[in-house]
N, C-alpha and C positions, 0 to 999 in steps of 0.2 A: 450182201446181207449184213446187217449190223449185229447179227447173232452168230458168232463162230462156234458156240458150244453145242447148240441143239443139233446141228448136222453130225457132230462127232457122237453125240448120244444116239442119234438115229442109226448110225452105223455100228454101234456097240464099241466105239473106240475111246470113249471118255473113261478116265480112271474112276474107280469107285470112290476115291477120296473126293472127287469133284461132286459126286452125287451126295456124299455126306455133307459137304459144304453147302450144297443147295438146300438140303433139309435144315441145316442150322440157320442159314440166312433167311429162308422163307418163314421160319418161326417168328423172327423179328418183324419181317415185312407184314405178315398177317396181323399180328397184334397192333402194329402201328396203323395200318390201313383201317382196321376195325374202329379204332378211336377216331381217326380222321373222318370216316363216313358217318359215325354217330354225331360228330360235331357239325358236319355239313347238314345232317338231318335237322339238328336243332336250329341252325342258322336259317334254314329254309322253312321254318315253321309257318310263315305267312303264305307259303306256296305249297299247299298240301300234297300235290302230286310229286313235286320235286323232293319234298321231305320223305315221302313214302319210298321213292326210288333209293335214296341214300340209306334209309332204314333197312331196306331189303339187302343192299350191298353189305351193310354191317352184319346182318344175320348170316349172309353167305360166308363172310370171313370166319364167323364162329363155327359154322359147319366145316369149312375147309381146315380149320385148325385141328379138329378131331381127326380128319383124314390124314393130315400131315404127320401125325404121330406114328401111324402105321408105316408110312414111307420111311421116316427116320429110323424106326426099329429095324426095318429091312436093310437099311444102309449100314447098320452095325454100330458099335459103341462110339465111333468117331462122330456120329451125327447127333449124339445126345450130350447133355451137360453144358456147362458154361464154355464160352469161347469168346475170342476177341472179334467183334463184328468187322466186316470189311467195308471200308468207306464207300467204295464203288458200288457195292450191293445195297447199301443203305441210303444212297442218294435218291433212289426212286421213292421210298416211303417218306423221306424227308421233304421231297417236293410235293407229294400228296398232302402232307401235313401243312406245308406252306399254302397250298391251294385251299385247304380247309379253313385256314385263318384269313386268307387274303382274297381269294377268288370269289366272284359272284357264283352262287351255287348252280345257276343255269349254265354258265360258261364251263364250269368244272364237269357238269353232267355230259356236255357235248364232248369235251376232251377225253373223258374216261371211256365213253362208249366207243369212240373212234379207236381206242387202244385195245379194246376187248377182243376184237377179231384176231389181231396178231398174237396176243397172249393165249387165246384159246387154241390157235394153230400150234403154237409151241407146246402147249400142254398135251394136245392130241398126239403129236410126234413123240414126246417123251414117254407118255403112257404106253404107246405101242412098243417103243424100243425097250423100255424096262421089262416088258413081258418077253419080247422076242430075243433080246441079246443078254439080258442080265438075270433072267429067271425069276423076276419078282412076281409074287402072287397078286391076284386082283385087288385084295385089300390094300396092299402096299402101293398100288397104282391109283387108288380111289381119289387121292388129292388132285392128280392131273386129269382124271376122268371128269371130276366135278367141274373143272374150268373148261374142259374141251367141248362139252356139250352146250349148245346155246340154251339159254333159259328163256322160255316163252314168257314167263311172268316178269322177268327183268326187262325184256324187250317191250312188253305191254306197258310197264310202269315208265320206262324211258320215253316211249311214244306219248303217253298221257302227259308227262311232265313237259315235253317239248311243245306240245300243243298249247299249254298254258303259260309257258315261260317265254322270255324274250332274250335269248342269249346274244352276246356280242360275238359275231362270227369270227372276227379278226383275233380277239383275245382267246376264244375257244380254240382256234387253229394253232395259235402260239403255244397255249397250254398243252395241246395234244402233241405238237412236235417235240416239246421238251419231255413230255412223258415217254414218248418213243425213244428219245435219245437216252434218257435215264434207264429205260428198260434194256436197251442195248448195252449200256455200261454195266448193268447188273450181270449179264451173261458173260461179257468179256472179263470182268473182274473174277468171276468164278473160275473161268478157264485159266487165268493167270495165277490163281491161288494154288493150283495143283503142283 
C-alpha cells in the first residue's frame, strides 16, 4: 500500500498531531482544487457535459471546505491558524493545477475519476476510525463522510461527459498514475511530519 498513514488511523495508532496536520494541509488542497476545477470547467466550455462535471467538482470542494472546519476544530488549536505547508502534501494540488492548465479536460476527467475510488476508500476508513478510536462526533467526521459516499450525480455527469468526449487513454492513464503517486506522497509526508 502506498498509504502507510490510513492503516495507522484505522487502528487508532496515529498521533493527534498528524490529524491536525491533515486538517491544515487539506484546507490548502481544497482551496487549490476548487480553483483548478473551476478553471477546467471554463476550459471545457465547448464541451458542456465535461464543463458541468468540473463545475460540480468545484461545488463539491466548496461543500467539503465547510465540513473540514468542523474536523479542524475537533483536532484542536494545532489544526487552525497559519502554518508552513508541507511540500509533499501540496504536490498533489500542484499537479492538479498543472493538469488544469495543460491537460485536455477529457483526459483529466478520466484520470480524476480513476483516483476517486481510492480517495473515497481512505475517507471511509478515516471517518470510521475517527469515531471508533478518537471519539470524534459525526459533525467532525462529515468531511470524510462526504468523500466516502459515491455521488450518483457526479457519476452521472462523468458518464455523460465521457460519452461526448474523446480522451486520449494513454495520457489519461499517465495522469491517473501520477495523481495516485502524489496522493501516496501526501499521506507519507503527513506521517513523517509527526
